[in-house]
C-alpha positions as CSV (number, residue, x, y, z in Angstrom):
1,M,-12.1,27.2,-8.1
2,R,-10.5,24.1,-6.7
3,A,-8.0,24.6,-3.9
4,Q,-4.4,23.9,-5.2
5,L,-2.1,21.6,-3.2
6,R,1.6,21.7,-3.2
7,P,3.1,18.8,-1.2
8,A,6.8,18.2,-1.1
9,V,6.3,14.6,-2.2
10,V,3.3,12.7,-3.7
11,V,3.2,9.2,-2.5
12,F,1.1,6.4,-4.1
13,D,0.1,3.0,-2.9
14,L,0.8,0.3,-5.6
15,D,-1.8,-2.4,-6.1
16,G,-5.2,-1.0,-7.0
17,T,-3.8,2.6,-7.1
18,L,-1.0,2.7,-9.7
19,I,-1.5,-0.8,-11.1
20,V,-4.6,-2.8,-11.8
21,F,-5.5,-4.9,-8.7
22,K,-4.7,-8.5,-9.6
23,L,-3.4,-9.8,-6.3
24,N,-5.7,-12.5,-4.9
25,V,-5.6,-11.3,-1.3
26,R,-8.3,-13.5,0.0
27,A,-6.8,-16.7,-1.4
28,A,-3.4,-15.6,0.0
29,K,-4.8,-15.1,3.5
30,Q,-6.7,-18.4,3.3
31,R,-3.4,-20.1,2.5
32,I,-1.7,-18.2,5.3
33,I,-4.2,-19.5,7.8
34,Q,-3.8,-23.0,6.4
35,R,0.0,-22.7,6.8
36,L,-0.3,-21.5,10.4
37,K,-2.5,-24.5,11.2
38,E,0.0,-26.9,9.6
39,L,2.6,-25.4,11.9
40,G,0.4,-26.3,14.9
41,L,-0.4,-22.7,15.7
42,N,-3.8,-21.6,17.2
43,T,-5.7,-19.6,14.6
44,Q,-8.8,-19.0,16.6
45,G,-10.5,-15.7,15.6
46,I,-8.4,-15.3,12.5
47,T,-10.2,-15.0,9.2
48,A,-9.4,-14.0,5.6
49,D,-11.2,-10.7,6.4
50,D,-8.3,-9.7,8.7
51,S,-5.4,-7.6,7.3
52,V,-2.1,-9.4,7.0
53,Q,-0.8,-7.3,9.9
54,S,-3.8,-8.3,12.0
55,I,-3.2,-12.0,11.2
56,I,0.4,-11.7,12.5
57,T,-0.7,-9.8,15.6
58,K,-3.6,-12.2,16.4
59,T,-1.3,-15.3,15.8
60,L,1.2,-13.9,18.4
61,G,-1.6,-13.2,20.8
62,N,-3.0,-16.8,20.4
63,N,0.3,-18.5,20.8
64,S,2.5,-17.5,23.8
65,G,6.2,-18.1,23.4
66,V,6.2,-18.1,19.6
67,E,8.8,-15.8,18.2
68,R,7.5,-12.8,16.3
69,E,10.0,-13.1,13.5
70,F,9.1,-16.8,12.9
71,V,5.4,-15.9,12.5
72,R,6.1,-12.9,10.4
73,R,8.4,-14.9,8.1
74,E,5.9,-17.7,7.6
75,V,3.0,-15.3,6.9
76,L,5.0,-13.0,4.5
77,D,6.6,-15.9,2.6
78,V,3.1,-17.0,1.6
79,M,2.2,-13.4,0.6
80,K,5.4,-13.1,-1.4
81,E,4.5,-16.1,-3.6
82,F,1.1,-14.6,-4.5
83,E,2.7,-11.2,-5.0
84,I,5.3,-12.5,-7.4
85,N,2.6,-14.2,-9.4
86,A,0.6,-11.0,-9.6
87,S,3.6,-9.0,-10.6
88,A,4.1,-11.2,-13.6
89,V,0.8,-10.0,-15.1
90,A,0.9,-6.4,-13.7
91,E,-0.5,-3.6,-15.8
92,P,-0.8,0.1,-15.1
93,R,-4.1,1.7,-14.2
94,E,-5.5,3.9,-17.0
95,G,-3.7,7.3,-16.9
96,A,-1.0,6.2,-14.4
97,A,2.0,6.8,-16.7
98,Y,0.6,10.2,-17.7
99,V,0.0,11.3,-14.1
100,L,3.5,10.3,-12.9
101,Q,5.1,12.0,-15.9
102,E,3.1,15.2,-15.4
103,L,3.9,15.3,-11.7
104,K,7.6,15.0,-12.5
105,K,7.3,17.8,-15.1
106,R,5.7,20.0,-12.4
107,G,8.7,19.4,-10.1
108,Y,7.2,16.9,-7.6
109,R,9.1,14.1,-6.0
110,V,7.1,10.9,-6.5
111,A,7.2,7.8,-4.2
112,V,5.5,4.5,-3.7
113,A,4.6,3.1,-0.2
114,T,3.3,-0.5,-0.4
115,N,2.9,-3.6,1.7
116,T,4.2,-5.6,-1.2
117,H,7.5,-7.4,-1.1
118,R,10.3,-5.2,-2.7
119,D,11.1,-7.8,-5.5
120,A,7.4,-8.1,-6.5
121,A,6.9,-4.3,-6.3
122,L,9.9,-3.6,-8.5
123,R,8.8,-6.2,-11.0
124,A,5.3,-4.8,-11.1
125,L,6.5,-1.3,-11.6
126,E,8.9,-2.3,-14.3
127,R,6.4,-4.4,-16.2
128,S,3.9,-1.6,-16.0
129,G,6.4,0.9,-17.4
130,L,6.2,3.1,-14.3
131,L,9.5,2.4,-12.5
132,S,11.5,5.2,-14.2
133,D,9.2,7.9,-12.8
134,I,9.4,6.7,-9.2
135,D,12.0,8.5,-7.0
136,F,11.7,6.4,-3.9
137,L,10.1,3.0,-3.1
138,A,9.2,2.0,0.5
139,T,8.0,-1.6,1.1
140,R,7.2,-3.9,4.0
141,D,10.9,-5.0,3.9
142,D,11.8,-1.7,5.3
143,V,9.7,-1.8,8.4
144,E,8.4,-4.0,11.3
145,N,4.6,-3.4,10.8
146,L,2.6,-3.4,7.6
147,K,-0.3,-1.1,6.8
148,P,-2.8,-0.3,8.3
149,R,0.0,0.8,10.7
150,G,1.8,3.9,9.6
151,D,5.4,2.5,9.7
152,I,5.9,2.5,5.9
153,L,4.9,6.1,5.5
154,R,7.0,7.2,8.5
155,H,10.0,5.4,7.1
156,L,9.5,7.0,3.7
157,L,9.2,10.5,5.2
158,E,12.2,10.0,7.3
159,R,14.3,8.9,4.4
160,L,13.1,11.9,2.3
161,N,13.4,14.3,5.2
162,V,9.8,15.4,4.7
163,K,7.3,16.4,7.4
164,P,3.9,14.5,7.4
165,H,1.8,17.5,6.5
166,D,4.2,18.2,3.5
167,A,3.3,14.8,1.9
168,L,0.2,13.5,0.2
169,Y,-0.8,9.8,0.1
170,I,-3.0,8.4,-2.6
171,G,-4.5,4.9,-2.0
172,D,-7.4,2.6,-2.8
173,S,-8.0,0.9,0.6
174,I,-9.0,1.6,4.1
175,H,-5.7,0.3,5.2
176,D,-4.0,3.1,3.1
177,M,-6.4,5.5,4.8
178,Q,-5.6,4.2,8.3
179,A,-1.9,4.2,7.7
180,A,-2.0,7.8,6.5
181,A,-4.0,8.9,9.5
182,E,-1.6,7.2,11.9
183,A,1.4,8.8,10.2
184,G,-0.3,12.2,10.0
185,V,-0.2,12.3,6.2
186,P,-3.0,13.9,4.2
187,F,-4.9,11.2,2.2
188,I,-6.8,11.1,-1.1
189,G,-8.8,8.0,-2.0
190,I,-9.0,6.5,-5.5
191,E,-11.9,4.3,-6.6
192,G,-11.5,1.1,-8.5
193,G,-9.2,-0.8,-6.1
194,I,-9.9,-3.0,-3.1
195,H,-12.4,-0.8,-1.2
196,P,-15.3,1.3,-2.4
197,G,-15.1,5.1,-2.5
198,K,-17.7,5.5,0.3
199,E,-15.4,3.8,2.7
200,L,-12.4,5.9,1.7
201,Q,-14.3,9.2,1.9
202,R,-14.0,9.3,5.7
203,G,-10.2,9.8,5.5
204,S,-9.9,11.8,2.3
205,I,-9.0,15.5,2.2
206,L,-10.8,15.8,-1.1
207,P,-13.7,14.0,-2.8
208,V,-12.6,10.5,-3.6
209,L,-11.2,10.4,-7.1
210,K,-12.7,8.1,-9.8
211,E,-9.7,8.3,-12.0
212,L,-6.0,9.0,-11.3
213,H,-5.8,12.0,-13.7
214,G,-8.3,13.8,-11.4
215,L,-5.4,14.2,-9.0
216,L,-3.8,16.7,-11.3
217,D,-6.7,19.1,-10.9
218,Y,-5.8,19.6,-7.3
219,L,-2.0,19.9,-7.6
220,A,-0.3,23.2,-8.5
């Protein structure tokens, strides 16, 4: 018999987890690097394989005297453009609506913690028909550092007055996994997003799920 979990809040990543991954992350990061070069900033050692947070951190390390907020704004403005475009064609992953509705029926609080800009996240959730089942949304606009840092999850838990071990985070990327680990939140990986299941297995408290509805088998 499978062990039953009963977290106080079930938290989902957005792109690749609740909605089909359509954000062209590599193209966005390539455009970010181009923009940084246009601004005359040193981009040595920065590639499209870096996380967005790492691009910000490396840019600051390469360019002494440059204000953090200036770099952050330039980087995230490019990301926002790509995110808004992706939100216009957002669609839910198979079973997402059913899983959220079932969780609400069972008495769970349901939240989303995403690196996506708040406007784009709201548009994507609304277009996908999922917004009405979300109790709380935490985005990069709420914190200083993006995933893979744990800031977004810590912010969410503080707002909901929930201890890390009383939450559960479901995500599709190693950045989700790393953020959960830093915040001390149990993590479950879901295949079909940005990173393969074998990479997510290292941080998952359960076998990596192939489909969202598999989550319900483990929740009381």
